[in-house]
C-alpha positions in Angstrom: 0.0 0.0 0.0 2.7 2.5 0.9 5.2 1.4 -1.7 6.9 4.1 -3.7 7.4 3.4 -7.4 10.3 4.8 -9.4 7.9 7.1 -11.3 7.0 9.0 -8.1 9.2 11.9 -7.2 10.3 12.7 -3.7 8.5 15.7 -2.1 10.5 18.9 -2.5 10.4 21.9 -0.2 11.2 24.1 -3.2 8.6 22.9 -5.7 7.0 26.3 -6.3 10.4 28.1 -6.5 11.7 25.5 -8.9 8.7 25.8 -11.2 8.9 29.6 -11.2 12.6 29.4 -12.1 11.8 27.0 -14.9 9.0 29.3 -16.3 11.2 32.4 -16.1 14.0 30.6 -18.0 11.6 30.1 -20.9 11.2 33.9 -21.4 14.7 34.9 -20.3 15.9 35.5 -23.9 13.2 38.2 -24.3 14.3 40.1 -21.2 16.5 43.2 -21.2 17.5 43.1 -17.6 14.3 43.1 -15.6 12.3 44.6 -18.5 10.2 42.7 -20.9 9.5 44.2 -24.3 5.8 45.2 -24.7 5.3 43.2 -27.9 6.3 40.0 -26.0 3.8 40.3 -23.2 1.0 38.2 -24.7 3.4 35.4 -25.8 5.0 35.5 -22.3 1.7 35.3 -20.5 0.7 32.3 -22.7 4.0 30.5 -21.8 4.2 31.2 -18.1 0.5 30.8 -17.1 -0.7 27.2 -17.0 -4.0 25.6 -16.1 -4.7 25.8 -12.4 -2.6 29.0 -11.8 -4.1 31.8 -9.8 -3.6 35.3 -11.1 -3.6 38.2 -8.7 -3.4 41.8 -10.0 -2.2 44.1 -7.4 -0.1 47.2 -6.9 -0.5 50.9 -6.9 0.0 51.5 -10.6 -3.4 51.5 -12.3 -1.8 51.8 -15.8 0.2 48.6 -15.3 -2.8 46.7 -13.9 -4.9 47.9 -16.8 -2.3 46.9 -19.4 -1.8 43.4 -17.9 -5.5 42.7 -17.5 -6.1 43.6 -21.1 -3.2 41.4 -22.2 -4.7 38.5 -20.3 -8.0 38.9 -22.1 
């Protein structure tokens, strides 16, 4: 009942951090330092957001929130 098969992975304390790093690596070629080109935003969101993710728009910059929410649509 409690046997572990070779296909099961051990539990990691850094699962979320590791997944974030993997996703960020997929868009790293498009970054200029911490800045992402505006024309790449939709393609980036399509790559880094996967089914089951929760999206939270927050901050004090209404223009950024408006831009990102429109890009998500």
